[in-house]
N, C-alpha and C positions, 0 to 999 in steps of 0.2 A: 833553286832547282830550275833546270832547263829541260823542257819537254821536247823530245824528238819523236815525230810521228813515224809509225811503222805500218807496212802494208800487210796486215793480218787478213788473209783470205781475200785479196783484192778482186778475185774473180767472182765473188758473190754478187748475184744479180740484185738490182734495186729492190725487188720485192722480197729479198731475203732467201734463206735456204733453211730447210728443216735440219736440225742437228743430226738426226738419224741418216739423212742423205749425205751430210758432210762427212760423217764418220761411219761409213757402211760396215756392217758386221761387228761393230764394237758395242759392248755393253756399256752404255753411258752412265748407268747408275753409280758405279764407284767414282767416276770422274766428277759427277755432279755432287755427290756426297762430300768428296774431298774439298771441292770449291766452297760448298756451304760451310763446312767446318772452318776452313781457313778464313773465310769472310767473317764468320761469327767470332773467331778468335781475334781478328783485327778490328772488331766492332764496326764492320761495314755491312750495310744492308745488301741483301742479295736475293733476287727473286727466282722463280722457277722458269728458267729459259727453255724454250723449245726451238728457237730459231737463232740464226746468226744473220746479221745485216751488214751490208757494205758500209764501212766507216769513212770512206774517202771524203765526202762532202762535210761530214762532221769534223774531220781533221782540218779541212780548209776553214770552216767556221771557227774552230778553236784557235787556229793560227791568226786569223783576222782579229779575234777578240783579244788575244795576247798583245797584239800591236796597239790596239785601242786602249786597253786597260789591263795590264798584267795582274791586277788584283781581282778580276771578275771571278764569278763562281761557275763560269761556262763549262769547264771540264768536269766538275762535280755534277752539274746538271745533265750533261751528256752521259756520264757514267750511270746516274740514277735512271735516266730514261731507258738506257739499253739493258743494264744488268739487273735493275730492280723492277721496272715497269714493263720490260719486254717490248719497248717501242721501236719502231723502224727508224733508225737514225740516218737512213739514206733518203728518207722522205722529206722533201723541201718544207712542207707545212709543219712537220714535227720539229725540224731544225729552227724554223722561224719562231715557233712557240717557245723553244728553249732559249733562243737569243733574246726574245722579249722578256722572258722571265729573269734572265741574267742582267737586264737593265739596258739592253742595246735597242737601237731603233730598228724596228722590224723591216722597214723599207730599205734601209742601208744594208742590213744583213741579206735581204733578198737580192739586192743588186750585186753584192759581193759573190754570192753563191751562183747566181745566174751567169755572171761574167767570168766566173772562175778566177777571180782576181788573185787568189792566193795559191793557185795550182802550182806555180813554179817553186814556191817556198816549201810546199809539202813534198813536191818531187825531190827537192834538195834534202829534206829530212829522210825520205825513203832511201836515197843514195847513201847518206851518212849512216843510216842504220845498217845497210848492207856492208859498208866499209868496216864498221865496228864488229861485224859478225853476229848481229842480233838475230835471234831465231824465234823469239816469243815475247809476249807482253805479260806483265810489265818486265822491263829489264832496267836494272840500276847499274850505272857505270861510273867508275872513278879510276882515272888513269887507264891502265890496261885491265883492270878487274871488272868482271861482269857478274851480276847476280840475276839470274833469269827465272821468270815465272812467278806465280803467286806463291810466296814463301811464308812460313810461320814467322811470327813476330821476332822470335829469338834469332832467326837467321838474319833478319834485317838489322837487328841490334849488333850482331857480330860484324856484319859488313860495314856498318857505320863506325863501330869502334876501330876496326882495322883501318878504315879510311882516315879517321881523325888522329890515329896514333902513328901514321906513316909520314 
């Protein structure tokens, strides 16, 4: 599997944005209930989100971690911090805590994030996602086929079956 980062709400400020402000006038209850159900069906933990946070630095941290050790748990830890614990993944200290928990040197991670050493690689991912026509996350891609958004397990199975039988 190859992860390509995507600019989901890149205009979100560092301090985050309340979901009601992000989706003005929408009843968020059905959307939240659908996500909870899909996550439960996929056996993934999912918390009670009230805010969205800018994921740009988290993407740069993830890209760096992949280059260091493609086997690290960094992406799962970022997921857990954001979707389960409601942590601000644009906060440098939160990202350093995650990096350290994933087994990385905290000072190295800090230097990478402060220097924005992986900015150009994430910029390239964002460009690639635009070229593929990706509009949401997660998106699974094989050849010209895309499966967009959080989908029921059965949909993922069909997508994989179609991919392996082609």
